[in-house]
MARKOL-245037 format. One record per residue (C-alpha): residue number from 1; x, y, z. Coordinates in steps of 0.001 Angstrom, whole numbers, plus 500000, padded with zeros to 6 digits. Example, Ala and Ser with C-alpha at 12.3 -4.5 7.8 and 13.67 -1.06 7.14 Angstrom:
<rs>
R   nr       u       v       w
R    1  512300  495500  507800
R    2  513670  498940  507140
</rs>
This chain:
<rs>
R   nr       u       v       w
R    1  278552  299226  186950
R    2  277538  302486  188720
R    3  273782  303086  188903
R    4  272831  306411  187257
R    5  269943  308340  188676
R    6  268193  310253  185887
R    7  266315  312429  188368
R    8  267772  315916  188887
R    9  268023  317021  192484
R   10  265501  319594  193639
R   11  268208  322184  194339
R   12  269593  321964  190809
R   13  266068  322083  189354
R   14  265307  325181  191443
R   15  268500  326834  190169
R   16  267603  326029  186573
R   17  264110  327468  187025
R   18  265611  330635  188498
R   19  267963  331041  185545
R   20  265124  330504  183053
R   21  263104  333417  184451
R   22  263386  336748  182616
R   23  265993  339082  184062
R   24  263779  342180  183960
R   25  260064  342420  184581
R   26  257916  343489  181650
R   27  257418  347239  181227
R   28  253735  347067  182124
R   29  254737  346256  185710
R   30  256589  349592  185951
R   31  253695  351735  184769
R   32  250591  351775  186898
R   33  247561  353685  185737
R   34  246618  355565  188892
R   35  244650  358311  187174
R   36  241530  357375  189148
R   37  243428  357809  192419
R   38  244722  361211  191319
R   39  241179  362470  190801
R   40  240164  361609  194347
R   41  240693  364420  196838
R   42  242401  363054  199898
R   43  240894  364226  203171
R   44  243353  365272  205883
R   45  243785  362881  208770
R   46  241873  364240  211795
R   47  244470  362671  214125
R   48  247320  364526  212431
R   49  249090  366943  214802
R   50  248321  370622  214269
R   51  251140  373091  213514
R   52  252391  375148  216412
R   53  254029  378567  216608
R   54  253759  381697  214533
R   55  253197  381656  210812
R   56  256278  382658  208829
R   57  255807  385386  206232
R   58  258111  386614  203493
R   59  259655  389988  204247
R   60  259773  392660  201599
R   61  263359  393890  201367
R   62  264822  397075  200018
R   63  264692  397501  196264
R   64  267938  396628  194562
R   65  269886  399369  192868
R   66  270310  399085  189130
R   67  273847  398023  188302
R   68  274925  397508  184721
R   69  277643  394907  185336
R   70  275445  392362  187133
R   71  275682  388781  185877
R   72  272814  387629  183663
R   73  271714  384806  185976
R   74  271900  383634  189560
R   75  274288  380815  188637
R   76  276618  383243  186886
R   77  276512  385520  189932
R   78  277318  382622  192268
R   79  280204  381528  190063
R   80  281617  385064  189880
R   81  281306  385573  193626
R   82  282727  382123  194360
R   83  285841  382759  192291
R   84  286463  386215  193750
R   85  285534  385366  197364
R   86  286549  381721  198058
R   87  285561  380258  201420
R   88  283108  383104  202025
R   89  279680  382116  203425
R   90  277025  381933  200732
R   91  274077  380464  202634
R   92  273211  380230  206323
R   93  270344  378251  207839
R   94  268846  379549  211078
R   95  266969  377660  213765
R   96  263745  378869  215370
R   97  265622  381141  217791
R   98  267571  382870  215009
R   99  270930  381193  215662
R  100  273006  379996  212712
R  101  272801  376208  212454
R  102  274479  375486  209109
R  103  276664  377685  206937
R  104  277451  376793  203338
R  105  280606  378334  201885
R  106  281832  378841  198327
R  107  284392  376608  196669
</rs>
Protein backbone atom coordinates (compact mmCIF):
# COMPACT_ATOMS: atom_id res chain seq x y z
CA UNK A 1 0.00 0.00 0.00
CA UNK A 2 2.94 2.47 0.21
CA UNK A 3 3.83 4.15 -3.09
CA UNK A 4 7.49 3.49 -4.03
CA UNK A 5 9.36 6.16 -5.88
CA UNK A 6 11.93 4.55 -8.18
CA UNK A 7 13.75 7.85 -8.69
CA UNK A 8 16.92 8.27 -6.61
CA UNK A 9 17.28 11.62 -4.92
CA UNK A 10 19.81 14.01 -6.43
CA UNK A 11 21.95 14.00 -3.28
CA UNK A 12 22.29 10.21 -3.30
CA UNK A 13 23.01 10.24 -7.04
CA UNK A 14 25.71 12.88 -6.51
CA UNK A 15 27.27 10.75 -3.77
CA UNK A 16 27.26 7.69 -6.00
CA UNK A 17 28.90 9.63 -8.83
CA UNK A 18 31.57 10.87 -6.43
CA UNK A 19 32.33 7.33 -5.25
CA UNK A 20 32.54 6.06 -8.84
CA UNK A 21 35.30 8.52 -9.74
CA UNK A 22 38.89 7.22 -9.61
CA UNK A 23 40.65 7.89 -6.33
CA UNK A 24 43.90 9.09 -7.92
CA UNK A 25 44.35 11.10 -11.08
CA UNK A 26 46.16 9.39 -13.94
CA UNK A 27 49.95 9.73 -13.96
CA UNK A 28 49.95 11.92 -17.06
CA UNK A 29 48.37 14.70 -14.98
CA UNK A 30 51.42 14.70 -12.66
CA UNK A 31 54.00 15.03 -15.41
CA UNK A 32 53.92 18.16 -17.51
CA UNK A 33 56.29 18.52 -20.41
CA UNK A 34 57.60 22.04 -19.86
CA UNK A 35 60.79 21.61 -21.85
CA UNK A 36 59.79 24.46 -24.17
CA UNK A 37 59.41 26.79 -21.18
CA UNK A 38 62.82 25.79 -19.85
CA UNK A 39 64.48 26.84 -23.10
CA UNK A 40 63.05 30.34 -22.90
CA UNK A 41 65.26 32.83 -21.08
CA UNK A 42 63.18 34.78 -18.63
CA UNK A 43 63.83 38.51 -18.67
CA UNK A 44 64.11 40.21 -15.27
CA UNK A 45 61.17 42.34 -14.22
CA UNK A 46 62.09 46.02 -14.69
CA UNK A 47 59.87 46.94 -11.71
CA UNK A 48 61.75 44.58 -9.40
CA UNK A 49 63.49 46.43 -6.54
CA UNK A 50 67.26 46.76 -6.86
CA UNK A 51 69.56 45.36 -4.15
CA UNK A 52 70.89 47.83 -1.64
CA UNK A 53 74.04 47.89 0.48
CA UNK A 54 77.53 46.55 -0.02
CA UNK A 55 78.26 43.35 -1.87
CA UNK A 56 79.33 40.52 0.41
CA UNK A 57 82.54 38.72 -0.52
CA UNK A 58 84.06 35.52 0.82
CA UNK A 59 87.07 36.11 3.04
CA UNK A 60 90.18 34.03 2.62
CA UNK A 61 91.09 32.64 6.04
CA UNK A 62 94.33 31.31 7.40
CA UNK A 63 95.48 27.99 6.01
CA UNK A 64 94.66 25.08 8.25
CA UNK A 65 97.49 23.19 9.87
CA UNK A 66 97.89 19.57 8.88
CA UNK A 67 96.69 17.32 11.68
CA UNK A 68 96.78 13.56 11.31
CA UNK A 69 93.87 12.72 13.62
CA UNK A 70 91.24 14.83 11.84
CA UNK A 71 87.96 13.07 11.05
CA UNK A 72 87.52 11.97 7.44
CA UNK A 73 84.42 14.09 6.81
CA UNK A 74 82.57 17.13 8.07
CA UNK A 75 79.77 14.97 9.50
CA UNK A 76 82.27 12.84 11.40
CA UNK A 77 83.91 15.99 12.75
CA UNK A 78 80.56 17.40 13.87
CA UNK A 79 79.65 14.13 15.57
CA UNK A 80 83.01 13.94 17.36
CA UNK A 81 82.81 17.56 18.49
CA UNK A 82 79.17 17.19 19.52
CA UNK A 83 79.90 14.21 21.75
CA UNK A 84 82.94 15.81 23.38
CA UNK A 85 81.50 19.34 23.69
CA UNK A 86 77.71 19.06 24.29
CA UNK A 87 75.73 22.30 24.36
CA UNK A 88 78.61 24.19 22.76
CA UNK A 89 77.69 26.63 19.95
CA UNK A 90 78.28 25.15 16.51
CA UNK A 91 76.75 27.79 14.25
CA UNK A 92 75.89 31.46 14.73
CA UNK A 93 73.93 33.64 12.32
CA UNK A 94 74.71 37.36 12.30
CA UNK A 95 72.52 40.25 11.23
CA UNK A 96 73.68 43.12 9.03
CA UNK A 97 75.26 44.95 11.98
CA UNK A 98 77.31 41.92 13.05
CA UNK A 99 75.24 41.00 16.12
CA UNK A 100 74.45 37.34 16.79
CA UNK A 101 70.81 36.63 15.91
CA UNK A 102 70.60 32.84 16.15
CA UNK A 103 72.97 30.34 17.73
CA UNK A 104 72.72 26.62 17.03
CA UNK A 105 74.21 24.32 19.66
CA UNK A 106 75.28 20.68 19.59
CA UNK A 107 73.18 17.87 21.01
